[in-house]
C-alpha positions in Angstrom: 101.6 -59.9 -49.0 99.8 -62.6 -47.1 96.0 -62.9 -46.8 94.8 -61.3 -43.6 92.3 -62.9 -41.2 89.6 -60.9 -39.4 91.2 -58.5 -36.9 90.8 -57.8 -33.2 92.0 -54.3 -32.4 93.1 -53.4 -28.9 93.4 -49.6 -28.5 94.9 -48.5 -25.2 97.8 -47.3 -23.0 100.8 -49.2 -21.6 98.5 -51.9 -20.1 97.7 -52.8 -23.6 101.2 -52.2 -25.0 102.7 -54.6 -22.4 99.9 -57.1 -22.9 102.1 -59.4 -25.0 104.4 -60.1 -22.1 106.0 -63.5 -22.2 107.5 -66.1 -19.9 106.0 -66.2 -16.4 104.0 -63.0 -16.8 101.7 -64.0 -19.6 100.0 -60.9 -20.8 96.3 -60.6 -21.4 96.9 -59.7 -25.1 99.1 -62.8 -25.5 96.5 -65.0 -23.9 93.8 -63.5 -26.3 96.0 -64.0 -29.3 96.6 -67.6 -28.3 92.8 -68.2 -27.9 92.3 -66.8 -31.5 95.2 -68.6 -33.1 94.3 -69.4 -36.7 91.1 -67.5 -36.3 91.9 -63.8 -36.1 94.8 -61.4 -36.1 95.2 -59.6 -32.8 96.4 -56.0 -33.5 97.9 -54.4 -30.4 97.6 -50.6 -30.6 98.8 -49.9 -27.1 100.7 -46.6 -26.4 102.6 -46.4 -23.1 101.9 -43.3 -21.1 99.1 -42.1 -23.3 95.8 -40.7 -22.0 92.5 -40.1 -23.8 93.6 -36.6 -24.9 96.5 -38.3 -26.8 94.2 -41.1 -28.0 91.7 -38.7 -29.6 94.6 -37.3 -31.7 95.7 -40.8 -32.6 92.4 -41.8 -34.0 93.1 -41.0 -37.7 96.4 -43.0 -37.4 94.9 -46.1 -35.8 91.5 -46.2 -37.5 91.7 -45.2 -41.2 88.8 -43.5 -43.0 88.4 -46.5 -45.3 87.9 -49.6 -43.1 85.8 -52.7 -43.8 83.6 -53.4 -40.8 83.4 -57.1 -41.8 87.1 -57.4 -41.4 87.1 -56.6 -37.6 85.6 -58.9 -34.9 85.7 -56.4 -32.1 87.6 -53.5 -30.7 88.7 -52.9 -27.1 89.3 -49.4 -25.7 91.3 -49.4 -22.5 92.4 -45.9 -21.4 92.2 -44.2 -18.0 95.1 -45.3 -15.8 97.0 -42.2 -16.9 94.0 -39.9 -17.2 93.3 -40.7 -13.5 96.7 -39.6 -12.3 96.3 -36.8 -9.7 96.5 -33.2 -10.9 99.4 -31.0 -9.8 102.4 -29.0 -11.0 104.7 -31.6 -12.6 106.8 -31.6 -15.7 105.2 -34.6 -17.1 101.5 -34.6 -16.0 99.2 -37.2 -17.6 96.1 -36.1 -15.7 92.9 -35.4 -17.7 90.0 -33.9 -15.8 87.2 -36.4 -15.4 84.6 -34.5 -17.5 87.1 -34.2 -20.4 87.9 -37.9 -20.0 84.3 -38.8 -20.3 83.9 -36.7 -23.4 87.1 -38.1 -24.9 85.7 -41.6 -24.5 82.6 -40.6 -26.3 84.7 -39.1 -29.1 86.7 -42.3 -29.4 83.7 -44.6 -29.5 81.9 -42.3 -32.0 84.8 -42.3 -34.3 85.4 -46.0 -34.2 81.6 -46.6 -34.6 81.5 -44.5 -37.8 84.4 -46.3 -39.3 83.6 -49.8 -38.2 79.8 -49.8 -38.3 78.1 -52.5 -36.1 81.5 -53.7 -34.9 81.3 -54.4 -31.2 83.3 -52.0 -29.0 84.3 -53.2 -25.6 85.3 -50.6 -23.0 87.6 -51.6 -20.1 87.8 -49.6 -16.9 91.1 -48.6 -15.3 92.4 -51.2 -12.9 92.9 -50.7 -9.2 96.0 -48.8 -7.9 98.4 -49.8 -5.1 99.5 -46.3 -4.2 102.4 -47.2 -2.0 103.8 -49.7 -4.5 103.5 -47.3 -7.4 105.2 -44.4 -5.4 108.0 -46.8 -4.5 108.4 -47.9 -8.1 108.5 -44.3 -9.4 111.1 -43.2 -6.9 113.4 -46.1 -7.7 113.0 -45.9 -11.5 112.5 -42.2 -12.2 113.5 -40.5 -9.0 110.2 -38.7 -9.2 106.5 -39.3 -8.4 103.5 -39.7 -10.6 100.8 -39.5 -7.9 97.8 -41.7 -8.3 95.1 -43.1 -6.0 92.8 -46.1 -6.0 89.7 -44.0 -5.3 90.5 -41.8 -8.3 90.9 -44.9 -10.5 87.5 -46.1 -9.3 85.8 -42.7 -10.1 87.2 -42.7 -13.6 86.0 -46.3 -14.1 82.5 -45.2 -13.2 82.6 -42.8 -16.1 83.6 -45.6 -18.4 80.6 -47.5 -17.3 78.4 -44.5 -17.9 79.7 -44.0 -21.4 79.3 -47.8 -22.2 75.7 -47.7 -21.1 74.9 -44.5 -23.0 76.6 -45.7 -26.2 75.7 -49.3 -26.2 79.2 -50.7 -25.6 80.0 -53.8 -23.6 82.1 -53.2 -20.5 84.9 -55.1 -18.7 85.2 -53.8 -15.2 88.9 -54.5 -14.5 88.7 -52.5 -11.3 86.2 -55.0 -9.8 87.8 -58.1 -11.5 91.1 -57.4 -9.7 89.5 -56.7 -6.4 89.7 -52.9 -6.3 86.7 -52.5 -4.1 88.4 -54.3 -1.3 91.5 -53.7 0.8 94.8 -53.3 -1.0 95.6 -56.9 0.1 92.8 -58.0 -2.2 94.4 -56.6 -5.3 98.2 -56.0 -4.7 99.2 -59.4 -6.1 97.3 -58.5 -9.4 99.7 -55.6 -9.9 103.3 -55.8 -10.9 104.4 -52.4 -9.8 101.3 -50.9 -8.3 99.8 -49.9 -11.6 100.6 -52.4 -14.4 99.3 -56.0 -14.3 101.1 -59.0 -12.9 100.6 -62.5 -14.2 97.6 -62.9 -12.0 96.1 -59.6 -13.0 96.6 -60.4 -16.7 94.9 -63.7 -16.4 92.0 -62.1 -14.5 91.5 -59.4 -17.1 91.7 -62.0 -19.9 89.2 -64.2 -18.2 86.9 -61.2 -17.7 87.1 -60.2 -21.3 86.4 -63.7 -22.6 83.4 -63.9 -20.2 82.0 -60.7 -21.8 82.6 -62.0 -25.3 80.9 -65.3 -24.5 77.9 -63.5 -22.9 77.4 -60.6 -25.4 78.9 -62.0 -28.6 78.9 -65.8 -28.5 79.3 -65.9 -32.3 82.7 -64.3 -31.9 84.1 -66.8 -29.4 86.7 -69.3 -30.6 85.0 -72.4 -31.8 86.7 -75.3 -30.0 84.8 -78.4 -31.3 82.7 -79.3 -34.2 79.8 -79.7 -31.9 79.9 -76.0 -31.0 76.9 -74.4 -32.6 78.5 -71.0 -32.9 81.9 -69.3 -32.9 85.0 -68.6 -35.0 86.4 -71.8 -36.5 90.0 -72.6 -37.3 91.2 -71.4 -40.7 92.0 -74.3 -43.1 91.6 -78.0 -42.8 93.0 -80.0 -39.9 96.2 -81.8 -40.9 94.7 -85.2 -40.4 92.1 -84.3 -43.1 95.0 -83.7 -45.6 97.0 -86.9 -45.0 
């Protein structure tokens, strides 16, 4: 067994699971991991297709009863893209009513807070939704629809902000970061298939997350130079110091 570094835990759905995307589409999780190289272990706990109802049931698996708060730098919670799918009679319906969604977020934050006391929890709103692109993708890939709307995603994001304010969490508003308040032409290039993030969307989310960390938790930012007064330094001596 190797010695572990402080952890960064990313709890979410497919947008987290796919966040280690490589090649041209650099994922936001990969970008974060690169920023914290030799500083922290980024633990991706993303579950494709999951909503907050599933996430609540997952809590005992992802966050054990015995956890050392000092071993975790921060936690992100990024659910809602599936909860915000439109209700209807479908075989596989991921929709969660907005009131239940809000309560599930509270349950998730409370559970993490009890197990990782004083560890920062950063909530991320669902991203915008290109309805036509997503419908086209679903027809081509699954010969079925999973109806969603941009307005619904925005409404669910407002509940994330509410929970963050009430429970003292930081917030990354991915909906606004990707241009969801504008015309679809403002955000379509940030989405790969209408729902999941493209390279541009991943970079925007990563930059937005890092901005929040720098603003709210400067002591948790990667320390780049010795002149930096705060931040997480590289583990171990530089090679030039050893030769």
